[in-house]
N, C-alpha and C positions, 0 to 999 in steps of 0.2 A: 502937561508936566514936562519940564525941561530935563535934559540928560543928567545933570548934576543932582536934581531932586530925585530922579528915578534911581540913581546909584545909591544915594543916601538912604532911600526907603528900602532898597534891596539889602543894604548892610544892616539896617535896623531890623528888618524881617529875619534875616539869618541869625542875628544875635538873640532875638527874643522868641522865635517860633518854638524852640524846645520848651521853654518856660510856659508859654501859653498853652501849648498842646498838652503838657503834663497835667496842668490844672484841669483842663477840659476832660481829659481822660479819667482823672481821679473822680470827678463828679459824675460823668456820664457812664463810665465803664464800657464804652463802645468806641473802637478805634475810628470807624468811619464818621460817627457823630462828632467825635472830638476834632477830627480834621475839618469837618464842616464848620464847627463853631470857631475854630482857630482862624480859618479863612475869613469868616464873618467879622471877627474882631479886628483883623488887620485891614480889611476893607473899610470898616468904620474909622479906624485910626487914620488911614490914608485920606478919607474924605473929611474928617473932622479933627485934624491934629490940633487945631486951635482950642479944643476943649481941655487939653492937658494944661494943668497949672502946677508948676514945680513947687509953689508955696504950699500946696495941699499934700504933697508926698512924692515919693520916687516914681519914676516911669514904670518900674516893676509893680509897684502897688496899684497904679492906675490901670495897668494891663490886667493885673490879677482880678481887680474888682469888675472890670468890663467882662472878662472871661467868665467869672462866676455868675454875673447877671445874665449873660447870654445862655449859659448852661441851664440856669434855673428857668429861664423862659422856655427853653427847648423841653425841659422835663415837664413843665406845666402843660405844654401842648401835647405831649405824648404820655399823659398821666397814666393811662391804663398799663402801658408797657414798662415805664420806668419809675413808677411810684415807689416801689420797694427800695430802689437805689437811693432815692431822695430821702425816704424815711430813715434809712440806715445812716446816711450822712447827718441828717437833722438830729437823730438820737445819739450821735457820737459813736456809733458802733463801728464806723469806718473813719479813719483819720490818717490822711497822708501828710507829708511835710508841707505840701502847698496849702492844704486846708488849715493846718495850724498857722501858717503864714497869714492867710486871710483873716483868721480869728484875731491874730495879733494886730493886724491893720485896723480891723473894726474896733478893737479895744482902744487902740491909740486914738482913733478919731473920737470915740466917746469920751475918753479921759481928757482930751484936748478941749472938747466942748464943755465938759464939766468945769474945767479950770477957768472958764469965762463966766461962770455964774457967781452971784454973790455968795460969800462963804456959808451963810446959814442955809440957803437953798441947796448948795452943793452937799453940805453935811447931811441934810435931811434925805436927799435922794440917795446918797451913798449908803446911809444906814438902812433905808427902806429896800432899795433894789439890789444892792450888792451884799449887805450884811444880813438881810432877811429879817430885820427888826420890825415889830409891829409899830403902828403909829403911837400907841400908848407908851411903848418902851422908848421910842425916840423922844416923846414929850418929856418923860422922866429924865433921860440922859441929858437933854438939852435945856432942861428946866424951863419949859414953855408950855402953854396950854395946848391941849389936843387940837383945837381948831386952828391954832397958829401953825402947828406942824403940817396939818392937811393943806393949809394955804401955801406954806413954803414949798411943799412938794408940787402942788398944782402949778404955782407960778414958775417954779424951777423947770418943770416939764414943758411948759409953754415957752420958756426962754430957750430951752434946748431945741424945740421944734423950729424956732425962728433962725437958729444958727445954720447958715449955709454949709458950714464944714461938716455937719452931720449928714446932710442929704446930697452933697455934691456928687458923690460917686455911687450912692446907694439908692437912687430913684428906682421904682419898680419897672420903669420902661427901659432900663439899661443905662440911665445917666445921659441920654442923648438929648434931653430937653424937649422931646416931642410931646 
């Protein structure tokens, strides 16, 4: 790494370490663990900066998703010790500003993916998964046979799975493509 790149990375690190650390601390609830995860995130960024795609979202969003993924990996490895913390977060009993930020990012990614579906598939999925309507209720509202609604939902979900925008940063292995 040349001196200019090192200085640029140092500036990047100084600008974003508080943000990354706060997310890690909110999820893990342990200062030392949060520091370790923060260092891991920045080491990965240094080694794989080419993974960042500005068309997919802001640098903060990218860092937030990487941090969340690393934290969840760490919680899974230390399940007996930290499982209560993860359950509280998953059940919404704890919610910091950064976790709300992550939820907004995830919602935006999902909504963007939904907007790329054919209108009928999108409507059926929104009615089913977001509005909680039964397939029979959707069939009545959309004036379509029940089998057609089930097909629209099935094809819509398959189309969502195919969209890279939905999995780009949310792969279970931390988004590093391994």
